[in-house]
C-alpha positions as MATLAB code, in Angstrom:
seq = 'MNEQRQSGGMTATQARGAEWVIIGLCAAALILVFQPFSRTLYGVGAGLVVLGGLAFNLVPLCRPGVRVSALLRAGATVVVLLLVVVALAIGSAYLYGLYLLAQQAANA';
ca = [
     134.148   86.820  102.714;
     136.506   89.268  101.091;
     134.421   89.499   98.049;
     131.211   90.396  100.220;
     133.238   92.967  101.946;
     134.522   94.554   98.290;
     130.871   94.311   96.648;
     129.273   95.986   99.478;
     126.906   92.751  100.483;
     126.029   91.987  103.922;
     128.047   89.079  105.600;
     126.177   86.181  107.244;
     126.637   87.651  110.589;
     124.878   91.021  109.357;
     122.443   89.552  107.630;
     121.406   87.269  110.699;
     121.367   90.297  112.716;
     118.871   92.474  110.694;
     116.618   89.398  110.183;
     116.652   88.996  113.912;
     116.118   92.436  114.485;
     112.864   92.364  112.104;
     111.696   89.133  114.077;
     112.561   91.002  117.639;
     110.487   94.005  116.234;
     107.549   91.991  115.693;
     107.825   90.000  119.099;
     108.047   93.276  120.849;
     104.724   94.307  119.133;
     102.699   91.311  120.039;
     103.981   91.502  123.847;
     102.742   95.144  123.750;
      99.669   94.364  122.084;
      98.689   91.468  124.570;
     100.191   93.118  127.993;
      97.159   93.953  130.457;
      98.762   96.944  132.122;
      98.586   99.932  129.851;
      96.217  101.289  127.101;
      99.052  103.377  125.828;
     101.298  100.407  125.332;
      98.740   98.631  123.818;
      98.427  101.575  121.269;
     102.104  101.484  120.825;
     102.182   97.856  119.896;
      99.105   97.938  117.580;
     100.928  100.222  115.313;
     104.336   98.192  115.638;
     102.209   95.333  114.720;
     101.464   97.074  111.178;
     105.024   98.337  111.026;
     106.544   94.755  111.939;
     104.063   93.144  109.320;
     105.460   95.378  106.723;
     108.858   95.096  107.842;
     108.986   91.052  107.709;
     108.612   91.391  103.740;
     112.215   92.421  104.247;
     113.328   89.070  105.640;
     113.923   87.312  102.064;
     116.506   90.279  101.469;
     118.176   89.349  104.698;
     120.907   87.042  103.177;
     124.695   87.112  102.992;
     125.871   89.152   99.655;
     122.606   91.046   99.438;
     123.796   94.833   99.573;
     122.694   96.882  102.251;
     121.435   99.355  100.087;
     119.048   96.925   98.317;
     117.643   96.279  101.651;
     117.088   99.853  102.548;
     115.745  100.938   99.371;
     113.300   97.905   99.927;
     112.517   99.618  103.477;
     111.949  102.768  102.120;
     109.630  101.715   99.242;
     107.549   99.807  102.225;
     107.482  102.998  104.204;
     106.555  104.946  101.295;
     103.669  102.721  100.410;
     102.508  102.758  103.885;
     102.372  106.562  103.998;
     100.417  106.413  100.644;
      97.547  104.015  102.040;
      97.588  106.111  105.295;
      96.897  109.315  103.189;
      94.461  107.802  101.105;
      92.463  106.529  104.291;
      92.760  109.769  105.825;
      91.492  111.713  102.584;
      88.625  109.164  102.175;
      87.609  109.599  105.483;
      87.821  113.504  105.546;
      85.719  113.317  101.944;
      83.036  110.911  103.653;
      82.588  113.641  106.539;
      82.256  116.278  104.145;
      79.438  114.142  102.381;
      77.784  113.591  105.666;
      77.841  117.212  106.643;
      76.471  118.116  103.033;
      73.619  115.617  103.462;
      72.761  116.633  106.889;
      72.563  120.349  105.448;
      70.376  119.268  102.886;
      68.105  117.504  105.265;
      67.527  120.665  107.417;
];
């Protein structure tokens, strides 16, 4: 155990805790999606489903001896990729809107 602390790797308890936090996030997202009370909670749950699905890719890194920095770097990579995909989706929707406006102006 001292070797793991000296190398900066996670202990078994820390790795298990990180894994359960990710699983708990996914479970909470599903509960929020399927609750019948609030549309706002449904929206939050829908966003958390996406985030939880991406975070679930980090579970293989939740092993004893893996550095916390490696887990955080992988998490940052996942978040950056999510932001890039969202930016591309919003950009393409915006450009499609411009295309439709141009088509409408040409037909008028």
